[in-house]
C-alpha positions in Angstrom: 0.0 0.0 0.0 1.5 3.4 -1.0 1.9 6.3 1.3 -0.7 8.3 -0.6 -3.3 5.6 -0.5 -2.7 5.1 3.1 -3.5 8.6 4.1 -6.4 9.0 1.7 -8.1 5.8 2.7 -11.3 5.9 4.7 -13.2 9.1 5.5 -10.6 11.5 4.1 -11.6 11.0 0.5 -15.3 11.1 1.3 -15.0 14.3 3.4 -13.0 16.1 0.8 -16.0 16.0 -1.5 -18.3 17.9 0.9 -17.8 21.4 2.2 -18.6 20.3 5.8 -16.1 18.1 7.6 -15.1 17.4 11.2 -12.1 16.6 13.3 -11.8 15.5 16.9 -10.0 18.1 19.0 -6.9 16.7 20.6 -4.6 18.1 23.3 -6.0 19.5 26.6 -9.4 18.4 27.7 -10.4 21.7 29.1 -10.9 23.6 25.8 -14.2 21.8 25.0 -17.1 21.8 25.6 -17.3 25.6 25.9 -19.6 28.4 24.8 -19.8 32.2 25.0 -16.1 32.5 24.3 -14.1 34.6 21.8 -11.8 33.4 19.0 -9.5 35.1 16.5 -6.9 34.0 14.0 -3.2 34.3 14.8 -1.6 32.9 11.6 -2.2 30.3 8.9 -2.0 27.4 11.4 -3.1 28.8 14.7 -6.0 30.6 16.3 -6.6 31.6 19.9 -9.7 31.3 22.1 -10.4 33.1 25.4 -13.1 33.0 28.1 -16.5 31.4 27.9 -18.3 28.9 30.1 -17.0 25.3 30.3 -20.2 23.2 30.3 -18.6 20.3 32.3 -17.6 22.2 35.3 -15.7 25.4 35.9 -12.0 25.5 34.9 -9.4 28.1 35.7 -7.9 27.8 32.2 -9.3 30.5 30.0 -6.8 30.9 27.1 -6.0 28.2 24.5 -4.0 28.0 21.3 -5.5 25.7 18.6 -3.0 24.2 16.2 -4.1 23.1 12.8 -1.7 20.5 11.3 -1.8 19.9 7.6 -0.5 16.9 5.6 -0.6 16.3 1.8 -2.6 18.6 -0.6 -3.7 20.9 2.3 -5.7 18.1 3.9 -6.3 18.9 7.6 -4.8 16.0 9.5 -4.9 16.9 13.2 -6.4 19.7 15.3 -5.2 20.1 18.9 -5.6 22.7 21.7 -2.9 23.7 24.2 -3.6 25.9 27.2 -1.8 29.2 27.2 0.0 30.3 30.3 0.1 34.1 30.5 1.2 36.8 32.9 0.7 40.5 33.6 -2.7 42.2 33.9 -4.6 39.0 33.2 -8.3 39.7 32.6 -10.9 38.1 34.9 -12.9 35.1 33.8 -15.8 36.2 31.6 -18.2 35.0 29.0 -19.7 36.5 25.8 -16.6 38.6 25.3 -14.8 39.5 22.0 -11.2 39.2 20.9 -9.4 40.4 17.7 -5.9 40.0 16.4 -3.8 42.8 15.0 -0.2 42.1 14.0 1.5 40.4 17.0 -1.2 41.5 19.5 -4.6 40.2 20.6 -7.2 42.7 21.7 -9.9 41.7 24.3 -12.8 43.9 25.3 -16.0 43.4 27.4 -17.7 40.3 28.7 -20.0 39.2 31.5 -18.3 38.1 34.8 -18.6 34.3 35.4 -18.0 34.4 39.1 -20.9 35.7 41.2 -20.3 39.0 42.8 -17.6 40.3 40.5 -17.9 43.7 39.0 -18.2 44.3 35.2 -14.9 45.3 33.6 -15.0 48.5 31.4 -11.4 48.3 30.2 -9.8 46.4 27.3 -6.6 44.4 27.3 -3.8 43.6 24.9 -2.0 40.2 24.8 1.6 40.3 23.4 1.8 37.0 21.7 5.6 36.9 21.7 6.0 37.4 25.5 2.5 36.0 26.4 1.9 38.9 28.7 -1.4 40.8 29.2 -1.5 44.6 29.5 -4.4 46.7 30.4 -4.7 49.7 28.1 -4.5 53.0 29.9 -6.9 55.4 28.3 -7.9 59.1 28.9 -11.3 60.6 29.1 -14.6 58.8 29.3 -14.9 55.1 29.0 -17.6 53.1 27.2 -20.2 51.5 29.3 -19.6 47.9 30.4 -21.2 45.4 28.2 -21.4 41.8 27.0 -22.7 40.0 23.9 -21.5 43.0 21.8 -19.5 42.9 18.6 -16.0 44.3 17.8 -14.3 44.7 14.5 -11.0 46.2 13.4 -10.8 48.2 10.2 -7.9 48.2 7.7 -6.6 51.5 9.2 -6.2 50.0 12.7 -9.4 51.3 14.3 -11.3 49.0 16.6 -15.1 49.5 16.5 -17.5 48.3 19.3 -21.2 48.3 18.8 -24.2 47.2 20.9 -24.4 44.7 23.7 -26.1 44.7 27.0 -25.2 45.7 30.6 -27.3 43.7 33.0 -30.9 44.7 31.8 -29.9 47.6 29.6 -29.5 47.2 25.9 -27.1 49.4 23.9 -26.8 50.7 20.3 -23.8 53.1 20.6 -20.7 52.9 18.4 -17.3 53.5 20.0 -14.0 53.6 18.3 -10.4 53.3 19.5 -7.4 53.9 17.2 -5.0 51.1 18.1 -2.2 52.2 15.7 -1.9 55.7 17.3 -1.8 54.3 20.9 -0.2 55.6 23.2 0.0 59.0 21.5 -3.8 59.0 21.2 -5.3 57.0 24.0 -8.9 58.3 24.0 -12.2 56.6 23.0 -14.2 58.2 20.3 -18.0 58.1 20.6 -19.3 58.2 17.1 -22.5 60.3 16.5 -24.9 59.0 13.9 -26.1 61.3 11.1 -29.4 59.4 11.1 -31.3 56.8 13.1 -29.6 53.4 13.3 -30.6 49.9 14.4 -32.5 49.6 17.7 -30.5 48.6 20.9 -29.7 44.9 21.0 -27.2 42.2 22.0 -26.2 38.8 20.7 -25.8 40.1 17.2 -22.9 39.7 14.8 -20.9 42.3 12.8 -18.1 42.4 10.3 -16.3 45.1 8.3 -16.1 44.9 4.5 -15.2 47.7 2.1 -15.1 50.4 4.9 -18.7 49.4 5.9 -19.7 47.9 9.2 -22.5 45.3 8.8 -24.8 44.3 11.6 -27.2 41.2 11.7 -29.6 39.8 14.2 -29.7 40.2 17.9 -32.3 40.4 20.7 -33.5 42.9 23.3 -36.2 42.8 26.0 -39.1 42.6 23.5 -37.8 41.7 20.1 -35.8 39.1 18.2 -34.2 40.5 15.0 -33.2 39.1 11.6 -32.6 42.5 9.9 -29.3 43.5 8.3 -27.8 47.0 8.4 -24.5 48.6 7.4 -22.8 51.7 8.7 -20.7 53.7 6.3 -17.6 54.6 8.2 -16.8 57.6 6.0 -20.2 59.3 5.9 -21.3 58.0 9.3 -24.8 57.1 8.0 -26.8 53.9 8.8 -28.5 52.0 5.9 -31.0 49.2 6.4 -30.5 46.6 3.6 -33.6 45.4 1.8 -32.1 42.0 1.1 -33.9 39.3 -0.9 -33.6 35.5 -1.1 -33.8 33.1 1.9 -33.8 35.6 4.7 -32.7 33.7 7.9 -35.1 33.3 10.8 -34.7 35.8 13.7 -31.9 34.8 16.1 -29.3 35.8 18.6 -26.0 34.4 19.9 -25.1 33.2 16.4 -21.6 33.3 14.8 -20.4 35.0 11.6 -17.4 35.2 9.4 -16.6 36.8 6.0 -14.9 35.1 3.1 -14.3 37.3 0.0 -17.6 39.2 -0.3 -19.8 36.7 1.4 -20.9 36.7 5.1 -21.5 33.2 6.5 -23.8 33.0 9.6 -24.2 29.8 11.6 -26.4 28.7 14.5 -27.9 30.9 17.2 -31.0 30.8 19.3 -34.4 31.5 17.8 -37.9 32.0 19.4 -38.4 30.3 22.7 -34.7 29.6 23.1 -34.6 26.9 20.4 -31.1 26.2 19.1 -30.6 26.7 15.3 -28.2 24.7 13.2 -28.6 26.2 9.7 -25.9 27.8 7.6 -26.8 31.1 5.8 -24.8 33.2 3.4 -25.2 36.8 2.5 -23.6 38.0 -0.7 -22.7 41.7 -0.2 -22.6 42.7 -3.8 -25.9 41.2 -4.9 -27.6 41.8 -1.5 -29.0 38.3 -1.5 -29.4 35.5 1.1 -28.6 31.9 0.3 -29.1 28.6 2.1 -27.6 25.2 1.5 -28.3 21.5 1.0 -26.1 18.4 0.6 -23.2 19.9 2.5 -22.0 16.8 4.2 -22.1 16.4 8.0 -23.0 19.8 9.5 -22.6 20.7 13.1 -25.5 20.1 15.4 -27.8 23.1 16.4 -26.0 25.3 18.9 -25.5 28.9 20.1 -22.5 30.8 21.6 -20.0 29.3 19.1 -17.4 31.1 17.1 -16.4 31.1 13.4 -12.7 31.6 12.6 -11.5 32.0 9.0 -8.1 30.6 8.0 -7.3 30.3 4.3 -10.9 30.2 3.0 -11.8 27.6 5.7 -14.2 28.4 8.5 -13.6 26.6 11.8 -16.6 26.2 14.1 -15.4 26.0 17.6 -17.5 25.2 20.7 -21.1 26.3 21.4 -23.9 25.1 23.6 -25.4 22.0 22.0 -28.3 20.3 23.8 -29.8 18.3 20.9 -26.6 16.9 19.2 -24.7 13.7 19.7 -22.9 12.9 22.9 -19.5 13.2 21.4 -20.4 16.2 19.1 -19.1 18.7 21.7 -15.5 17.5 21.4 -15.3 18.0 17.6 -14.2 21.0 15.5 -16.2 21.5 12.3 -14.6 22.8 9.2 -16.4 24.6 6.3 -14.4 24.7 3.0 -15.8 27.8 1.3 -13.8 27.0 -1.9 -16.2 24.1 -2.6 -19.3 26.4 -2.5 -20.0 27.9 -5.9 -22.3 30.8 -6.6 -23.8 32.2 -9.8 -21.7 35.0 -11.2 -22.9 38.6 -10.8 -23.4 38.9 -14.6 -25.7 35.9 -14.7 -27.7 37.4 -11.8 -28.1 40.7 -13.7 -29.1 39.0 -17.0 -31.8 36.9 -15.3 -35.3 38.3 -14.4 -35.1 40.8 -11.6 -38.1 39.4 -9.9 -37.0 35.8 -10.0 -35.9 34.3 -6.7 -33.4 31.5 -7.2 -31.5 31.4 -3.9 -29.9 28.0 -4.0 -26.2 28.2 -4.9 -24.8 25.8 -7.5 -23.9 22.4 -6.0 -20.3 21.4 -5.6 -21.0 18.1 -7.4 -23.6 17.0 -9.8 -23.7 13.3 -8.8 -25.1 13.6 -5.2 -28.4 12.0 -4.4 -31.1 13.3 -2.2 -31.1 12.3 1.5 -32.7 13.2 4.7 -30.3 16.1 5.0 -31.8 17.8 1.9 -34.4 19.5 4.0 -33.7 23.2 4.5 -31.9 23.5 7.9 -33.7 26.7 8.7 -37.1 25.0 8.3 -36.0 21.9 10.0 -34.9 23.9 13.1 -38.1 25.8 13.0 -40.2 22.7 12.8 -38.2 21.2 15.6 -38.8 24.3 17.6 -42.6 24.0 17.2 -42.4 20.4 18.6 -40.0 21.2 21.3 -41.7 24.1 23.0 -42.5 22.0 26.1 -38.9 21.4 26.9 -37.5 24.8 26.0 -35.4 26.2 28.8 -37.0 29.6 28.2 -40.5 28.3 28.6 -42.5 28.7 31.8 -43.9 25.2 32.1 -46.9 26.3 34.2 -48.3 28.5 31.4 -50.0 27.4 28.1 -48.0 27.2 25.0 -48.3 30.3 22.8 -48.8 30.1 19.0 -45.8 32.3 18.3 -44.3 30.4 15.4 -47.2 30.2 13.1 -48.3 33.8 13.8 -44.9 35.5 13.3 -43.3 33.4 10.7 -46.4 32.1 8.9 -45.0 28.6 8.5 -47.3 26.1 6.8 -47.7 22.7 8.4 -45.5 20.8 6.0 -43.5 23.4 4.0 -40.0 22.3 3.0 -37.5 23.2 0.4 -35.8 20.7 -1.8 -33.1 20.7 -4.4 -34.1 22.1 -7.8 -31.7 19.8 -9.6 -32.7 16.5 -7.9 -35.3 14.1 -9.4 -37.1 11.1 -7.8 -38.9 8.0 -9.0 -41.7 8.6 -6.5 -44.7 10.6 -7.3 -44.9 13.4 -4.6 -47.2 16.3 -4.6 -45.5 19.7 -5.1 -44.4 21.2 -1.8 -43.8 25.0 -1.6 -40.5 26.3 -0.2 -40.5 27.9 3.2 -41.9 31.4 3.2 -39.6 34.4 4.0 -39.4 35.5 7.6 -40.2 39.1 8.2 -37.2 41.5 7.8 -38.1 43.3 11.0 -37.8 40.0 13.1 -40.3 38.6 15.5 -41.9 39.9 18.7 -41.1 37.8 21.7 -44.0 36.2 23.4 -45.1 36.6 27.1 -43.3 33.4 28.2 -40.0 34.7 26.7 -40.3 38.0 28.5 -41.5 36.6 31.8 -38.4 34.7 32.6 -35.3 36.0 34.4 -33.2 37.5 31.6 -30.0 36.5 33.4 -30.8 32.9 32.3 -30.5 34.0 28.7 -26.7 34.4 29.0 -25.9 31.6 31.5 -26.3 27.8 31.1 -28.8 26.0 33.3 -27.4 23.3 35.5 -29.9 20.7 34.3 -31.5 20.6 30.9 -34.1 17.9 29.8 -33.3 15.9 26.8 -35.2 17.1 23.8 -36.8 14.5 21.5 -34.9 14.0 18.2 -37.1 14.5 15.1 -36.2 12.7 11.9 -37.7 14.6 9.0 -39.1 12.6 6.1 -37.4 12.6 2.7 -39.3 15.0 0.4 -38.3 15.5 -3.2 -38.6 18.6 -5.3 -40.9 19.3 -8.2 -40.4 22.0 -10.8 -43.8 23.7 -10.0 -42.3 25.5 -6.9 -40.8 28.3 -9.0 -44.3 29.6 -9.9 -45.4 29.5 -6.3 -42.3 31.3 -5.2 -42.9 34.1 -7.7 -46.6 34.3 -6.5 -45.5 34.7 -2.9 -43.1 37.5 -4.0 -45.9 39.3 -5.9 -48.3 38.9 -2.9 -45.6 40.4 -0.6 -45.1 43.3 -2.9 -48.8 43.9 -3.2 -49.0 44.1 0.6 -46.3 46.7 0.7 -48.0 48.7 -2.1 -51.3 48.7 -0.2 -49.6 49.9 3.0 -48.0 52.7 1.0 -51.3 53.7 -0.6 -52.9 53.9 2.9 -50.2 56.5 3.9 -50.3 58.3 0.6 -53.1 60.6 1.5 -51.4 61.6 4.7 -48.3 62.5 2.8 -50.2 64.6 0.3 -51.9 66.4 3.2 -48.7 67.2 4.9 -47.0 68.4 1.7 -50.0 70.6 0.9 -50.0 72.2 4.3 -46.2 72.7 4.1 -46.5 74.4 0.7 -49.3 76.6 2.1 -47.3 77.7 5.1 -44.2 78.5 2.9 -46.4 80.4 0.4 -45.6 78.2 -2.6 -48.2 78.2 -5.2 -49.2 74.9 -6.9 -47.9 74.6 -10.5 -49.9 73.1 -13.3 -48.0 69.9 -13.4 -49.0 66.3 -13.1 -47.1 65.9 -9.8 -48.8 68.9 -8.3 -52.3 68.1 -9.6 -53.0 65.7 -6.7 -52.1 68.3 -4.0 -54.7 70.4 -2.3 -54.9 74.2 -2.5 -55.7 76.4 0.5 -55.8 79.8 -1.2 -57.2 82.5 1.2 -59.3 84.2 -1.6 -61.4 81.1 -2.0 -64.4 80.0 0.1 -64.3 79.5 3.9 -64.5 75.7 3.4 -60.8 75.7 2.5 -59.8 77.5 5.7 -61.8 75.1 7.7 -60.3 72.2 5.8 -56.8 73.5 6.4 -57.5 73.9 10.1 -58.9 70.4 10.3 -55.9 68.9 8.5 -53.5 70.7 10.7 -55.3 69.4 13.8 -55.2 65.8 12.3 -51.5 66.1 11.7 -50.9 67.4 15.2 -53.0 64.5 16.6 -51.0 62.0 14.6 -47.7 63.5 15.9 -49.0 63.4 19.5 -50.1 59.8 19.1 -46.6 58.9 17.9 -45.0 60.7 20.8 -47.3 58.9 23.2 -46.4 55.5 21.7 -42.7 56.4 22.2 -43.3 57.3 25.8 -45.2 54.1 26.4 -42.4 52.0 24.9 -39.9 53.7 27.2 -42.0 53.0 30.2 -42.4 49.3 29.3 -39.0 48.4 30.7 -39.7 49.9 34.1 -43.1 48.3 34.2 -41.7 44.9 33.4 -39.2 45.3 36.3 -42.1 46.2 38.6 -44.1 43.2 37.4 -41.1 40.9 37.9 -40.7 42.2 41.5 -44.5 41.7 42.1 -44.2 38.2 40.7 -41.4 37.4 43.0 -43.3 38.8 46.0 -46.3 36.7 44.9 -44.3 33.6 44.7 -42.8 34.1 48.1 -46.3 34.8 49.5 -47.7 31.6 48.0 -44.8 29.6 49.5 -45.5 31.1 52.9 -49.2 30.3 52.6 -48.4 26.7 51.6 -46.1 26.4 54.6 -48.6 27.7 57.1 -51.3 25.6 55.6 -49.2 22.4 55.9 -48.3 23.4 59.5 -51.9 24.0 60.4 -52.9 20.6 58.9 -50.1 18.8 60.9 -51.1 20.5 64.1 -54.7 19.7 63.6 -54.0 16.0 62.9 -51.3 16.0 65.6 -48.8 14.5 63.2 -45.7 15.7 64.9 -43.3 13.8 62.6 -44.6 15.7 59.6 -44.4 18.8 61.7 -40.7 18.2 62.5 -40.0 17.5 58.8 -41.8 20.6 57.8 -40.0 22.7 60.3 -36.6 21.3 59.2 -37.5 22.0 55.5 -38.6 25.5 56.6 -35.3 26.1 58.3 -33.4 25.0 55.1 -35.5 27.3 53.0 -35.0 30.2 55.3 -31.3 29.6 55.4 -31.2 29.6 51.6 -33.1 32.8 51.5 -30.9 34.3 54.2 -27.8 33.3 52.2 -29.3 34.9 49.1 -30.1 38.1 51.0 -26.6 38.2 52.4 -25.2 37.7 49.0 -27.3 40.4 47.5 -26.5 42.7 50.4 -22.8 42.1 49.8 -23.2 43.0 46.1 -25.2 46.1 47.1 -22.6 47.1 49.6 -19.8 46.7 47.0 -21.9 48.7 44.6 -22.4 51.4 47.3 -18.7 51.5 48.2 -17.9 51.8 44.5 -20.4 54.6 44.1 -19.1 56.3 47.2 -15.5 56.0 45.8 -16.6 57.3 42.5 -18.5 60.1 44.3 -15.3 61.0 46.2 -13.4 61.1 42.9 -16.0 63.1 41.2 -16.1 65.5 44.2 -12.3 65.9 43.9 -12.7 66.4 40.2 -15.4 69.0 40.8 -13.1 70.9 43.3 -10.3 70.7 40.8 -12.5 72.0 38.1 -13.7 74.9 40.3 -10.1 75.8 41.1 -9.2 75.7 37.4 -12.2 77.8 36.6 -11.1 80.4 39.3 -7.6 80.4 37.8 -8.9 80.8 34.3 -11.1 83.7 35.5 -8.2 85.3 37.2 -6.0 84.9 34.1 -8.8 86.3 32.0 -9.1 89.4 34.2 -5.3 89.9 34.0 -5.4 89.6 30.2 -8.4 92.0 30.1 -6.4 94.6 32.1 -3.4 94.2 29.9 -5.5 94.6 26.9 -7.0 97.8 28.3 -3.6 99.2 29.1 -2.4 98.3 25.5 -5.4 100.2 24.1 -4.5 103.3 26.3 -0.9 103.2 25.1 -2.1 102.9 21.6 -4.3 105.9 21.8 -1.5 108.0 23.3 0.8 107.0 20.5 -1.9 108.0 18.0 -2.1 111.4 19.6 1.7 111.8 19.5 1.7 110.9 15.8 -1.0 113.4 15.1 1.0 116.1 16.8 4.2 115.2 15.0 2.4 115.2 11.7 0.9 118.7 12.5 4.4 120.0 13.4 5.9 118.6 10.3 3.2 120.3 8.2 3.9 123.6 9.9 7.6 123.2 9.4 7.1 122.4 5.8 5.1 125.7 5.4 7.9 127.7 7.1 10.5 126.1 4.8 8.4 127.0 1.8 8.0 130.6 3.0 11.8 130.9 3.6 12.5 129.5 0.2 10.4 132.1 -1.4 12.1 134.8 0.5 15.6 133.5 -0.5 14.4 133.5 -4.1 13.2 137.1 -3.8 16.5 138.2 -2.2 18.5 136.6 -4.9 16.5 138.2 -7.6 16.7 141.7 -6.2 20.4 141.4 -5.3 20.2 141.9 -1.5 23.2 142.0 0.7 25.3 138.8 1.2 24.8 138.9 5.0 21.0 138.7 4.6 21.5 135.7 2.2 23.8 133.9 4.6 21.3 134.6 7.4 18.6 133.0 5.3 20.7 130.0 4.5 21.4 129.5 8.2 17.7 129.7 9.0 16.9 127.3 6.2 19.5 124.7 7.4 18.1 124.9 10.9 14.6 124.3 9.6 15.7 121.4 7.4 17.4 119.8 10.4 14.2 120.3 12.5 12.3 118.7 9.6 14.6 115.7 9.5 14.3 115.3 13.3 10.5 115.4 13.0 10.6 112.8 10.3 12.8 110.5 12.4 10.4 111.0 15.4 7.5 110.1 13.1 9.2 107.0 11.9 10.0 105.9 15.4 6.4 106.5 16.5 5.1 104.5 13.5 7.4 101.6 14.4 6.3 101.8 18.0 2.7 101.8 16.8 3.3 98.6 14.8 4.8 97.0 17.8 1.8 98.0 19.9 -0.5 96.5 17.3 1.4 93.2 17.5 1.2 93.4 21.3 -2.5 94.0 21.0 -3.0 91.1 18.7 -1.1 88.8 21.0 -3.2 90.0 23.9 -6.4 89.4 22.0 -5.3 85.8 21.2 -4.3 85.3 24.8 -7.7 86.7 25.9 -9.6 84.3 23.6 -7.6 81.4 24.9 -8.4 82.3 28.5 -12.0 82.7 27.7 -12.2 79.3 26.0 -10.4 77.7 28.9 -12.8 79.4 31.3 -15.8 78.1 29.3 -14.3 74.6 29.3 -13.7 74.7 33.0 -17.3 75.8 33.6 -18.5 72.9 31.4 -16.4 70.5 33.3 -17.7 71.9 36.5 -21.3 71.5 35.4 -20.6 68.0 34.2 -19.0 67.0 37.5 -22.0 68.5 39.4 -24.4 66.5 37.2 -22.4 63.2 37.7 -22.2 63.9 41.4 -26.0 64.3 41.6 -26.6 61.1 39.6 -24.2 59.2 41.9 -25.9 60.6 44.9 -29.3 59.5 43.5 -28.0 56.1 42.6 -26.5 55.7 46.1 -29.7 56.7 47.8 -31.7 54.4 45.4 -29.3 51.5 46.2 -29.6 52.1 49.9 -33.4 52.3 49.7 -33.5 49.0 47.8 -31.2 47.4 50.4 -33.4 48.6 53.2 -36.5 47.3 51.3 -35.0 43.9 50.9 
């Protein structure tokens, strides 16, 4: 047997046909199973993972290096993980964090503390891969809010962008930037202001940067699960929502994403009612089209909290919470070879019908037969989700099952997608493909909102086994293309009808705006549909104008009320949660006293002793929880007090700086006034010198005339000499006056320069004074907020 046949025997040849393949992870046993971690590529054979939750018990090892060994013809032969021993400012254990690599450094930011009672970390860290030493980045100015389940990306110019995430029960949609290349010369966070309204606050989304654009997909907040896709233009700072077509993925959060060429691949996540998804979706950036896949080999089991890492056009799926997969599936690393996935060229897409939807990419082989895996993974996961609602960890088992799936996604009972190019010998009725989920996502049902949101980001200790569903084999018929086009037409008709309902309102508002601005309606087709409110017409037009204005104002007021109601929903949900907890405790107390009463009435002292012992255990658990909460509150209060002390010191420093700036401004003002007085005195001296020079010039002219007269009439030589002497004296006086004028002019120019410098100094002092006043006001506001937060925390502690 040859060496080549030896290493290509068995599963290697079979797996090389399909894009999906798997390898068992070797090396340390603490790397997997794990979810909620971060991963990034180091070089062509290594990537690093950090953090996350180890599902088989806590481990102190948080950083691992994954080595990819290749053999012949770039076939992956072995994948092993090695724990990474680091030193320096080591970050605390955390989950749902993000890491990125840049040169010989690894950047880590955010994450939720794993250990109970730890504070959230607002800083970000740098790992030097050569020395294996962590360093906390020292920044200036304001820090971004602590967060987890956010997204970070690094652009080509070395700027790290952070978007979204959640901090406890608060969801964020701010965009922060830090220039890594200019550190430490520039060590400040930049909080980017949007030119328009962007995506709603969310966490658990994914983001990538391509062609100087930041793309956002999916996510979840307190009331909504999203499947929309946006991009933020980093040059114009404007958000754009993409109206993508094709097989739009189901709403999800905690999924993973990676970009290869101009295609974004998204895998897994959690859908409605906490159901794990196992579908692979691809978004082509240039064509703005979604794709899904069939006949891909052995895909990973449905999971969430995993990571996708790209190394040489191969995507490595590492970790993830997998409750419905095989028992040994959690110890494997799955590989997606993107070079074996072929798409139609952009020219072919442009030449085809614009309304035609053909979202299946070309197959990597033409000789594959249909199997049970041909069913669309999106639909399979959604069908499994409808049958697994009873065992969902996010479902309150004491409440009835809601009909969320059919209402929000409009899934038919047996709708599945099959391969257009496959044929079958069986006669099967045409089955329509799965309908497109709404682009705006899905509203979460009451059972999803009623649970404790902290469970959404932490794994439960015990999870029931979900029943495995084996979908039947369904074959494709050619009639589905017409039904797909029909659904597209129906969806567009619905959009057109919605626009027609709003058309009259738009016409009314445009007409009122033209009337207010005094613009007359032109005789054109576009203006023929607008209304005229000319004052010279009948009184009906004025009444109509008043009525329309009132209707527009009422509509704006209704929109404002809806906005206020949506803002108050979060606080009301917290109050309802607190009331539900109080109700649960009251019911437990009532049950205890009722059991105690029955035991006393029947004189069953054994049951009474058991009941009392159980009561003691319950009270001890509650007391331990109260003490733990008290400790957390005390730490928070101490931190708030420390922050208040720092803010007070900053406020005093700002006041001192404001006083210094005010003093310097007064000194500069006095110097400026003195310079103005000196300048006015110099102007007076110049005016006097000019007047004296003019008078001397007149005297010289008069004496010149006299000399000429004396020469003409032949006067005595003594008189001529006397006149010459007088003329020389006057010329000397004139030269002296001119010199004095030149000196005064030079002094005037110097005074003007001094005045200009004083004006610049005065403006600088005034700006410094304004900045000091603003810092003082900001410090006062922050101090007031901290005092309110401290009093609120103390009131909650006393209430508990």
